[in-house]
N, C-alpha and C positions, 0 to 999 in steps of 0.2 A: 033109685038113682037120684042124687041131689042135683038141682040146677047148677050148671057150670058155665063159665065163659070159655069160648073157643075162638081160634083165629081163622079167619077166612081171607081169601085173596082174590083180586080181580085185576085184569090187565087192560091198559088203555090202548085202544086200537088206533090205526093210522087215521081213521076218520074222526078221532077225538071223542069217541064214545067208549064207555066202559063196558067190558064184557060181563058175562054172568059171574057172580061170586062163587068161588069153590071152597069147600071145606078142606083145610089142610089135613094131611094124613095123621095117623096115630103116632107117627114119629114125633110130631109136634103136639097134637091135642090128646092129652090124657083124659079118658072118659070120666074119671073121678076127681079131676083137679081143674083149677082155673088156669087158663092161659089168656093173657090180655095185654093191652098197651103195646102193640107191636110197632117196630121201627125197622126199616129195611135199608141196608147199606148199598152202595153202588155195586158191590160184589155179589149182591143177592143174599148175603148173610142176614139172618133174621134175629133181631134182639127183642126180647119180650119178658114180661113178668109172669111168675108162676109160683104156686105153693106146692109144686110137685116134689116127690121124694128126692132128697139131697139138698133141699132148702135149709138154710141155717135156722130159721124160725120165721113164721109169718110168710112174707113174700120176698123172693129174690129175683135178680135179673139173670137171664140166661141168653145164650146165643146158639142158634142152629146154623151151622155153616152149609152153604150151598156148594156142592161139588158135582160137576158134570150135570147140572140141572136137578139134582136131588138133594133134599135137605137131610143132613146127617143128624144123629141123636143130639139133643141139646146138651150144652156144656154150661155148668154154673160159672158165672164170671169171677167167682172166688172172693177171698177175704179183702182184697183191695177195694171191692165195690160193695159187697153184701155184708150185712151185720145181722144181729138178732132183732133188729127193727124190721121195717117193711120198705123195700126198695121197689119202685115201679116207674112207669111212664118214661122209659128210656127215649132219648133223642140221640141218634148216632150220627156223627159226621159222615158224609158220603164216602170219604176215604178211610173211615174208622180211626182217625187220628185222635178224636176226643169223643167223650160221652157225657151228655147231660142227663140227669134223672131227678125224679122227685123221691122223697122218702119221709117217713114219719117214725117216731119212737126210736130214733137214733140218739146215742149219747152226745153226739156233736151237733144236734139240731137245736133250734131256738124255741121249740115248744109245739108248733103245729107242723104242717107239711112244709118241707124246705127243699130248695134246689141244691144239687151237688154236681161237681165237675170232676172228671178223671181224664187224663191224657194217656195215650198208649205210646210207649217208647220202647224201642228194641223188641217189639212184639209182646210187651207186658203192660198191663194196666197199672198206672201209678195209684197210690192211695187216694181215694175220692176225698175232695175237700168241699166243705160247705161254701156256697156263694154268700159270704157274710155281707157283701156290698148290697145284696138284694134281700136276703132273708130277714124276716121280722118275727115277732111273737104271734102274728097271724099266720095264715097258711099260703105258701106259694107253690104252685103246681101247674101241670098241664103246659109245660114249656115247649117252645118250638123255635127253630132258627130259620131265617129267610135271608137270601142274598139281595133282596129287592130294595132294602133300605138300611140305614145305619142305626145302631143302638139296640138296646134290649128293652122291650116294653113289657112291664108287668101290669096287666090290665085288670082292673076293676074288682076288687071284692073286699077291701078291708079298711078298717079305721073309720073315724067319723068325719074326716075331712080329706079331700083330694089333695095330693101334693105331687110335685115334680122334682126329681133329683137326678144327678149324674153320678154314677159310680166310677171309680178309677178302673183302669184296665185290669182284668183278672190275670194274674201271673200265668204265663204259659199259653195264653190264647191270643197273642198279638198276631196280626196277619203275617203269613209267611209264604204264601203262594207266589211264585215268580210271575204268574200270569196276572194276578190282581193283588199285588202286595199292599195297595192302599185301600182295598175294599174293606168294608165292615159289614156286619150282619145284624139282623133283628132277631131278638129272642122274645117270644110272647109267652107270658105266664098269667095265671089267674090267682088272685088273692082272695081268701075266704076268712071270715064270714062275709056275706054279701052286705054291701051298704048302698049300692047303686052308684058309687063313685069309683074313679079310676086312679091308680097310681102309675106313674110312668118313670122308668129308670133307664139309664143308658150305659151300655158297656161296649167295649171293642171285643171282637171275637174272630176266630179263624174263618176265612171266607168259605162259604158253602158252595158246593157244586151239585149239578143235577144228579139225583139219586137214581135216575132211570125211570122207565115207564112201568113201574110196578107199585101197587098199593096193597096194604093189608089193613084189616080192621078186626075188632073182636066183637062177637055176638054172644048173647046169653042163650044157652041151650037148656030147655026144660027137660 
């Protein structure tokens, strides 16, 4: 059996301590395939990357819906998200209204790893679009979004000089929450190859909400 990546989960207790990690069931973890880069929505739905059967080619993004506390068989996110390239590192909005992810070997990429955005409207994912305001010929990946500050920060890994820039608002990601309509969010990504310098970019994005007291991570199984 070849080494594979599996997904594990742990719950945060009322005392602020994490419980023991548990290996997710075979519904999620295929013993012969990789499952990695997990992200959990407020509903409990689990988004992750995998090369499991049904993948277009390489690595696709999948979702396993949680119903009555049980994960259902994973569903491929389809052609609006996945291509014959490699899609991974999903970051799902807590309300599942939009999806950020990294990808490589896509026809609409700029050479290395790039960041992409898709919005869900009327229950369907729109065609993912590259974040051209952020992507470069280097690699942008490992993105995340926080409600604690404004802007999108692409931290550290490319080019020979550090620079700072502001990108225009990405279409379809302006704040729309009636509770915090003026809020902005922070997106953190890494740029590669490493140079020891940081690039900082700023975008406006849909406000992020608490995704609940659940965390998931991937581990390599020998």
